[in-house]
C-alpha angles and dihedrals in degrees: 000000000000118000136180113216105189094177088062096036087235144120115210136196120208132193121189090350095306125109108243100171145010141191117208123204142176128212115224112176107299093348132091110204115203101210106171141011122188135174125193107264091235089062100042116125092035095100093248096130090056092049090049094050093046093051092046092050091046089053091051090048096050101033104040145024092227123134115238117234110188109210098159110083091226092057090047091054093043093054091045088057095045108057091181089072098047092091087071088068094063108026114120092023 
């Protein structure tokens, strides 16, 4: 289950009721900075970080007009590999 937790500035991913990954962010003006993505080591290699980032970016796209600023190296690489999300880097500029 994917969940946005605005009070924590975090998106989370749960499996069987346990949090297995999260993506932290900060809002700075019209930017949303994705600062850290982490997946439980026992679930690494399952593609969960990619699912988490995709869901978080989809939420930003549909729910805000914010510009995405990838700070976390994983988010930088993920967006580089998914051209359909690169417009989020420049919208509103």
